[in-house]
C-alpha positions in Angstrom: -4.4 24.8 2.2 -7.9 23.3 2.3 -7.9 20.7 5.1 -11.4 19.3 4.5 -14.6 20.0 2.6 -18.1 19.1 4.0 -21.3 19.5 2.1 -23.9 17.9 0.0 -22.8 15.2 -2.4 -23.9 16.3 -5.9 -22.0 13.8 -8.2 -20.2 10.6 -7.5 -18.1 8.4 -9.7 -15.1 6.1 -9.1 -12.5 8.8 -9.8 -14.1 12.0 -8.6 -17.0 13.6 -6.6 -18.6 17.0 -6.6 -19.5 18.4 -3.2 -21.7 21.5 -2.9 -20.4 23.6 -0.1 -22.1 26.9 0.4 -23.3 27.1 -3.2 -19.9 26.3 -4.7 -19.4 22.9 -6.3 -15.9 21.4 -5.5 -14.7 18.8 -7.9 -12.5 16.4 -5.9 -10.3 13.5 -7.2 -10.7 10.4 -5.1 -9.3 6.9 -4.9 -11.3 3.7 -5.3 -10.8 3.1 -1.6 -12.5 6.4 -0.8 -15.2 5.8 -3.3 -16.1 2.5 -1.6 -16.2 4.2 1.8 -18.6 7.0 0.7 -21.7 5.0 0.5 -25.0 6.8 -0.4 -25.2 9.5 2.2 -26.1 13.0 1.0 -23.9 14.8 3.4 -20.2 14.1 3.1 -16.9 15.3 4.6 -13.6 14.5 2.8 -10.2 15.3 4.0 -8.4 17.1 1.2 -5.0 17.8 -0.2 -4.6 20.7 -2.7 -1.8 20.1 -5.2 -0.6 23.3 -6.9 1.4 23.1 -10.2 2.2 25.6 -12.8 -0.6 24.4 -15.1 -3.2 23.2 -12.6 -4.6 23.2 -9.1 -5.9 19.8 -8.3 -7.9 18.8 -5.2 -7.6 15.3 -3.9 -10.1 13.9 -1.3 -9.8 11.1 1.2 -12.4 9.4 3.4 -10.0 9.4 6.4 -6.9 11.3 7.6 -4.7 8.2 7.4 -5.3 7.8 3.7 -4.5 11.5 3.2 -1.2 11.2 5.1 -0.2 8.2 3.2 -1.0 10.0 -0.1 1.3 12.9 1.1 4.1 10.4 1.8 3.7 8.8 -1.6 3.9 12.0 -3.5 7.0 13.0 -1.6 8.8 10.1 -3.4 10.6 11.2 -6.6 8.7 10.1 -9.7 5.3 9.8 -8.0 2.8 12.5 -8.7 -0.8 13.0 -7.6 -2.4 10.7 -10.1 0.1 7.9 -9.5 -0.4 8.3 -5.7 -4.1 8.0 -6.2 -3.6 5.0 -8.5 -1.6 3.2 -5.8 -4.3 3.9 -3.2 -7.0 2.7 -5.6 -5.2 -0.6 -6.1 -4.0 -1.3 -2.6 -5.9 -0.5 0.6 -4.0 1.9 3.0 -3.4 -0.8 5.6 -2.0 -3.2 3.0 0.2 -0.5 1.6 1.5 0.3 5.0 2.3 -3.3 5.6 4.0 -3.7 2.1 6.2 -0.6 2.8 7.1 -1.7 6.3 8.0 -5.3 5.2 9.8 -4.2 2.0 7.2 -6.1 -0.1 8.0 -4.6 -3.5 5.9 -7.2 -5.4 2.7 -5.8 -3.9 3.6 -2.3 -4.8 4.7 -3.4 -8.3 1.2 -4.9 -8.8 -0.1 -1.4 -9.4 -0.4 -0.6 -13.0 2.3 1.8 -14.1 4.6 1.0 -11.1 7.9 -0.7 -12.1 10.5 -2.4 -10.0 12.6 0.7 -9.5 9.7 2.9 -8.4 8.5 0.2 -6.0 12.0 0.0 -4.5 12.2 3.8 -4.3 8.9 3.9 -2.4 10.1 1.3 0.1 13.6 3.0 0.5 12.2 6.5 1.0 9.2 5.6 3.2 10.0 2.5 5.2 11.5 4.3 8.1 8.9 7.0 8.2 6.0 4.5 8.0 7.4 2.3 10.8 7.8 5.3 13.1 4.6 7.1 12.2 2.3 4.1 12.4 4.2 2.0 15.0 4.5 -0.9 12.6 7.2 -3.4 13.4 9.3 -4.2 10.5 8.2 -7.5 9.1 11.0 -10.0 8.4 12.1 -9.6 4.7 12.1 -13.4 4.2 8.8 -13.1 2.4 10.6 -11.4 -0.5 13.3 -14.1 -0.8 13.1 -16.1 -4.0 14.6 -19.2 -2.3 12.0 -19.0 0.4 9.2 -18.8 -2.2 10.5 -21.8 -4.1 11.0 -23.8 -0.9 7.5 -23.0 0.3 6.0 -24.0 -3.0 7.9 -27.3 -2.9 6.8 -28.0 0.7 3.2 -27.4 -0.4 3.5 -29.8 -3.3 4.8 -32.4 -0.7 1.6 -31.9 1.2 2.6 -29.6 4.0 0.3 -26.7 5.0 1.7 -23.3 4.1 1.2 -21.6 7.4 3.1 -24.3 9.3 5.8 -24.4 6.7 6.2 -20.6 6.8 7.0 -20.6 10.5 9.6 -23.3 10.1 11.2 -21.7 7.0 11.3 -18.3 8.7 13.4 -19.8 11.6 15.7 -21.4 9.1 16.2 -18.2 7.1 16.8 -16.1 10.3 19.6 -18.5 11.2 21.1 -18.5 7.7 19.8 -15.6 5.4 21.9 -16.9 2.5 20.4 -20.5 2.6 19.8 -22.1 -0.8 16.4 -23.4 -1.8 17.7 -27.0 -1.3 19.0 -26.5 2.2 15.8 -24.7 3.2 13.7 -27.6 2.0 16.0 -30.2 3.7 16.0 -28.4 7.0 12.3 -27.7 6.8 11.5 -31.4 6.2 13.6 -32.4 9.3 11.6 -29.9 11.4 8.2 -30.6 9.9 8.4 -34.4 10.3 
């Protein structure tokens, strides 16, 4: 296993870099997040993950260890390979991805091109417990993914209430009654917001 590569940056583009290390040029696949972190320095260290398959050995590079560990978690999910994992990390920052997994926010993960509802749910199902333990993230209330809540919040905004204040009130209502209909959420929220 190659843990990291440090050397002179020879080539850089949004999907890969070439690092000259001791006269050998290593072609390393990177995410857009890593690309944005690299900057213009000549000397570069990337934390790496070597994926070995029957037909290819592919080296993936990450600006920090957290992104690499998140990549390893992603590719442990059935149906997600190296390129899909890199795609997810290119579309969502590592911190946002951790929050999305911890809170069960499938919509954010589905926003990545090529990720469907089933894959997004599988990522959450497989990784939620690991992510909350590894990164000490408290599970966020799943009310944010509730359609009734979304509709109620939209209605309250149309009625002139600020979203932040309405979210707090709606969260309390849904904690008390997770099966509350959109109408009852709106009615109870209006009583509490007035």
